[in-house]
VOSETI-25634 format. One record per residue (C-alpha): x, y, z. Coordinates in steps of 0.02 Angstrom, whole numbers, padded with zeros to 5 digits, always signed. Last residue first. Example, Ala and Ser with C-alpha at 12.3 -4.5 7.8 and 13.67 -1.06 7.14 Angstrom:
<sites>
+00684-00053+00357
+00615-00225+00390
</sites>
This chain:
<sites>
+01532-00668+01568
+01580-00480+01598
+01633-00481+01401
+01477-00546+01349
+01372-00403+01449
+01499-00276+01360
+01460-00343+01206
+01265-00359+01238
+01272-00170+01283
+01366-00114+01147
+01241-00207+01021
+01087-00124+01111
+01165+00048+01090
+01207+00025+00919
+01034-00026+00881
+00963-00128+00749
+01028-00308+00782
+00997-00317+00972
+00851-00196+00907
+00750-00342+00840
+00743-00439+01024
+00614-00279+01052
+00460-00366+00990
+00409-00445+01173
+00432-00243+01237
+00225-00235+01274
+00186-00125+01417
-00015-00088+01421
-00101+00056+01337
-00285+00125+01357
-00207+00278+01464
-00060+00310+01361
-00137+00496+01310
-00174+00447+01129
-00207+00583+00986
-00052+00710+00987
-00035+00730+00804
+00110+00701+00682
+00191+00531+00762
+00053+00516+00901
-00013+00362+00823
+00138+00274+00778
+00065+00109+00707
+00132-00058+00757
+00066-00202+00645
+00062-00372+00710
+00141-00540+00690
+00146-00728+00706
+00088-00735+00865
-00053-00616+00825
-00124-00777+00718
-00173-00693+00538
-00319-00577+00520
-00473-00649+00425
-00487-00586+00262
-00523-00398+00190
-00652-00473+00080
-00756-00548+00214
-00785-00732+00217
-00627-00808+00275
-00445-00804+00209
-00426-00786+00028
-00345-00890-00099
-00311-00811-00259
-00356-00872-00445
-00547-00779-00424
-00448-00619-00393
-00428-00536-00218
-00489-00367-00207
-00388-00268-00085
-00373-00213+00101
-00295-00079+00212
-00309+00060+00091
-00398+00027-00065
-00324-00097-00168
-00335-00165-00347
-00344-00337-00432
-00253-00459-00328
-00199-00617-00384
-00022-00610-00460
+00011-00468-00338
+00026-00579-00191
-00016-00462-00047
+00044-00400+00121
-00111-00318+00233
-00134-00187+00349
-00269-00210+00479
-00408-00092+00482
-00552-00208+00424
-00516-00319+00572
-00547-00171+00673
-00393-00086+00753
-00302-00188+00910
-00356-00172+01092
-00239-00153+01232
-00135-00007+01157
+00038-00040+01141
+00169+00042+01264
+00346+00016+01220
+00411+00125+01107
+00564+00212+01141
+00668+00054+01056
+00583+00127+00892
+00683+00274+00870
+00837+00152+00840
+00984+00225+00945
+01165+00251+00897
+01093+00288+00714
+01042+00459+00779
+00865+00520+00775
+00828+00705+00801
+00693+00733+00666
+00624+00549+00714
+00604+00597+00911
+00564+00774+00865
+00394+00701+00771
+00328+00625+00938
+00182+00720+00971
+00096+00717+01139
+00141+00898+01186
+00036+00963+01041
-00109+00887+01121
-00228+00841+00985
-00404+00942+00975
-00553+00829+00921
-00460+00649+00936
-00375+00708+01094
-00558+00717+01175
-00594+00531+01111
-00430+00495+01213
-00466+00578+01359
-00371+00716+01417
-00232+00734+01553
-00161+00568+01539
+00010+00606+01458
+00027+00785+01458
+00169+00805+01580
+00260+00656+01534
+00258+00693+01354
+00422+00810+01354
+00515+00670+01441
+00509+00552+01287
+00555+00373+01334
+00540+00390+01531
+00359+00299+01522
+00340+00233+01372
+00323+00320+01192
+00169+00257+01105
+00096+00122+00995
-00075+00091+00908
-00110-00086+00870
-00128-00161+00673
-00182-00357+00648
-00101-00432+00495
-00220-00467+00337
-00129-00575+00214
-00191-00565+00041
-00165-00693-00098
-00141-00815+00036
-00012-00946+00024
-00020-01032+00201
+00037-00859+00263
+00082-00910+00441
+00234-01034+00474
+00324-01012+00289
+00291-00841+00260
+00308-00776+00421
+00495-00877+00441
+00539-00789+00283
+00468-00616+00352
+00595-00639+00510
+00603-00719+00673
+00443-00805+00677
+00403-00942+00768
+00542-00941+00911
+00547-00751+00866
+00358-00719+00967
+00336-00540+00958
+00371-00501+00778
+00321-00339+00762
+00305-00248+00582
+00313-00054+00597
+00191+00064+00551
+00241+00243+00528
+00311+00241+00373
+00153+00162+00297
+00100-00003+00256
+00063-00117+00103
+00188-00257+00116
+00201-00325-00074
+00236-00518-00069
+00358-00564-00211
+00376-00699-00369
+00358-00559-00507
+00216-00575-00622
+00125-00437-00559
+00238-00311-00492
+00176-00170-00595
-00010-00201-00577
+00004-00229-00387
+00104-00050-00393
-00010+00038-00484
-00152-00026-00358
-00060+00035-00204
-00021+00216-00300
-00200+00234-00337
-00282+00183-00173
-00137+00250-00059
-00106+00441-00109
-00092+00541-00254
-00283+00569-00284
-00295+00603-00094
-00181+00763-00079
-00043+00774+00026
+00070+00829-00101
+00010+00831-00274
+00083+00819-00451
-00058+00786-00600
-00076+00601-00611
+00033+00469-00691
+00190+00577-00652
+00247+00495-00491
+00414+00464-00463
+00464+00294-00416
+00619+00265-00307
+00703+00108-00265
+00797+00058-00103
+00902-00105-00075
+00981-00096-00232
+01163-00062-00134
+01162+00103-00244
+00998+00135-00171
+01040+00090+00016
+01191+00192-00018
+01111+00347-00083
+00982+00340+00068
+01130+00350+00202
+01217+00492+00092
+01052+00607+00095
+01071+00710-00044
+00975+00601-00165
+00819+00595-00039
+00818+00793-00029
+00805+00800-00231
+00672+00677-00239
+00562+00756-00103
+00455+00892-00185
+00479+00784-00354
+00342+00667-00274
+00382+00502-00213
+00338+00313-00209
+00466+00236-00106
+00492+00054-00141
+00589-00052-00026
+00679-00203-00066
+00730-00373+00021
+00635-00380+00184
+00714-00502+00299
+00672-00427+00465
+00832-00343+00479
+00806-00254+00321
+00645-00216+00398
+00739-00090+00542
+00844-00033+00429
+00720+00017+00288
+00579+00111+00424
+00742+00217+00492
+00800+00272+00317
+00626+00317+00268
+00579+00402+00432
+00749+00495+00452
+00725+00565+00250
+00545+00625+00278
+00613+00702+00444
+00748+00802+00343
+00643+00846+00217
+00505+00929+00323
+00341+00844+00292
+00160+00893+00211
+00049+00759+00301
+00001+00593+00189
+00190+00559+00161
+00216+00478-00012
+00171+00285-00040
+00296+00153+00020
+00287-00022-00061
+00386-00154+00047
+00459-00293-00058
+00446-00477+00027
+00549-00588-00073
+00448-00757-00105
+00504-00934-00031
+00611-01054-00107
+00707-01076+00052
+00788-00923+00059
+00691-00801-00078
+00701-00824-00255
+00529-00898-00288
+00518-00973-00481
+00486-00831-00620
+00305-00786-00654
+00300-00774-00862
+00404-00648-00929
+00369-00463-00943
+00418-00373-01103
+00473-00198-01053
+00390-00037-01143
+00228-00116-01184
+00223-00043-01358
+00183-00200-01448
+00045-00235-01349
-00045-00088-01453
-00178+00010-01358
-00271+00150-01435
-00391+00241-01320
-00592+00289-01323
-00703+00420-01296
-00876+00423-01305
-00915+00357-01130
-01053+00252-01117
-00954+00062-01128
-00771+00086-01082
-00672+00068-01248
-00493+00006-01288
-00457+00033-01474
-00328-00103-01519
-00180-00138-01626
-00143-00328-01659
-00021-00464-01570
-00147-00522-01449
-00249-00633-01573
-00112-00763-01603
-00071-00756-01425
-00229-00832-01392
-00336-00722-01278
-00374-00673-01089
-00455-00539-01008
-00458-00448-00840
-00536-00302-00774
-00517-00210-00587
-00623-00069-00546
-00527+00032-00417
-00606+00070-00229
-00716+00187-00139
-00829+00101-00012
-00945+00239+00052
-01081+00178-00050
-01057+00026+00066
-01160+00096+00211
-01306+00142+00106
-01314-00032+00034
-01314-00121+00203
-01171-00204+00287
-01017-00270+00222
-01044-00431+00306
-01180-00473+00141
-01020-00498+00028
-01082-00602-00129
-01272-00535-00123
-01220-00364-00086
-01112-00366-00236
-00995-00219-00215
-00813-00288-00175
-00804-00436-00275
-00953-00359-00385
-00805-00256-00483
-00726-00395-00558
-00754-00340-00728
-00719-00491-00857
-00652-00395-01017
-00737-00402-01185
-00661-00446-01357
-00724-00369-01511
-00710-00394-01700
-00822-00302-01813
-00718-00139-01834
-00585-00249-01902
-00407-00156-01917
-00425-00075-01762
-00480-00209-01685
-00612-00170-01524
-00546-00216-01346
-00686-00209-01243
-00742-00137-01053
-00924-00165-01019
-00962-00034-00865
-01036-00105-00689
-01114+00048-00640
-01260+00048-00491
-01151+00057-00334
-01009+00163-00400
-01102+00282-00490
-01188+00361-00329
-01028+00328-00232
-00913+00423-00342
-00749+00362-00353
-00565+00450-00360
-00591+00571-00209
-00513+00463-00102
-00635+00465+00036
-00629+00580+00185
-00813+00655+00185
-00753+00798+00092
-00733+00698-00072
-00913+00628-00054
-01002+00788-00032
-00873+00850-00174
-00944+00732-00295
-00846+00841-00444
-00791+00667-00506
-00658+00546-00526
-00665+00376-00579
-00532+00239-00549
-00473+00097-00674
-00390-00061-00663
-00297-00165-00773
-00257-00351-00834
-00230-00419-00996
-00174-00601-01003
-00093-00683-01173
-00096-00846-01228
-00005-00984-01276
+00157-00994-01197
+00138-00849-01083
+00124-00658-01126
+00075-00551-00978
-00028-00373-01031
-00037-00225-00929
-00174-00095-00916
-00220+00059-00821
-00361+00176-00833
-00413+00343-00746
-00595+00397-00793
-00620+00579-00784
-00779+00655-00736
-00894+00810-00754
-01062+00778-00658
-01258+00793-00719
-01367+00821-00585
-01561+00752-00591
-01574+00689-00416
-01444+00568-00463
-01241+00607-00508
-01267+00552-00689
-01091+00551-00772
-01009+00678-00896
-00845+00617-00987
-00665+00631-00991
-00564+00469-01021
-00393+00449-00941
-00241+00334-01009
-00107+00219-00925
-00015+00063-01017
+00086-00015-00882
+00262-00075-00926
+00331+00071-00820
+00375+00229-00901
+00211+00329-00822
+00283+00309-00636
+00435+00380-00678
+00596+00271-00627
+00734+00363-00493
+00901+00363-00466
+00930+00296-00646
+01021+00454-00722
+01133+00519-00589
+01092+00671-00487
</sites>
């Protein structure tokens, strides 16, 4: 494997550290906790802005088992609005306070539609913070403190690995931003051949919709297998696919610590200052453009539907193999109700073999012709975001900073028009959880396979010869 096939998450221009401590968990309990802290500086003509985020990991097993990320503690999150500040190494009397934006997500008066205080205790998000100071003051060395924590970290702006320039001019077609797909590791432990296919076909499909680059965050478990796949090597050689080996926390596969909130927030900070939208969706979530007259690629989508939003919420629907497309499912389809399948998935509905055995001749997504009649709720869509105006991210939505434009009142933003785009979620990929009975035929987005599928391209060629 050549040098440069992957980068390390800790080698980005993001300063990272962690502080160990003990927190009050309520009801007389004291819990050991670890504070992960990430920070980046952006030097402009007259001033430097420092932006970062932090997660709190604790031994709050009740929260962890509930299904949260394991990276914040609800008893603390609701009450804790910490002071974060720089202290000069050479002059201990000089301090600079960061603005902490946690209230964007947690303040009940600011966001009453998030529900009661008890309901909002389940929200697990990073705490973003920001500080702007004159360039003359930003050249020194600092201690970075979080009030209430005995430990602190030394931070020197001069140690940033790659100085980041001011935001460049848009480089996409028509002066629009590029769209970069950010992919995190698989939630389910996934065999290498299936992982390779899921990544390869995801890239192939979305390249034809105008995506510029794909960044796969990964662990050492997969990196050699990615390198050995000639299709992925070719995409890397062409500059379309990058790999980031995650080493910012302990090595873990299928573990919430290494999943979406931490990596998404890391990527947003890493891409801050670049002229891009980041697409934050999974390998089993495909962008569907059902109205090519309105939007035939993501450049059209940005021009006609994004309206300079810092966070673009796109509705998400489940999709499954259509009748006759996955023969092994026919007997299982409709045998149980969906609510029963959520408790006891039917292995006969699982679609992973379709992806394991896929060939370039026919893209696997061409088998998906049924879409659920109802989408996920608005706070469970998937987003494209401008990293210049996002402070951090959870799973489905993030924290739009005051500098960014948000659509609607809710923190996740009002979804854009479905005639612009939707996401399609492969609900049966790893677990048979959907029996088709709540779906309807929808192939309006299949026009893209005229470009992606060898089978479709040959059929079209034959049609042209006949006429």
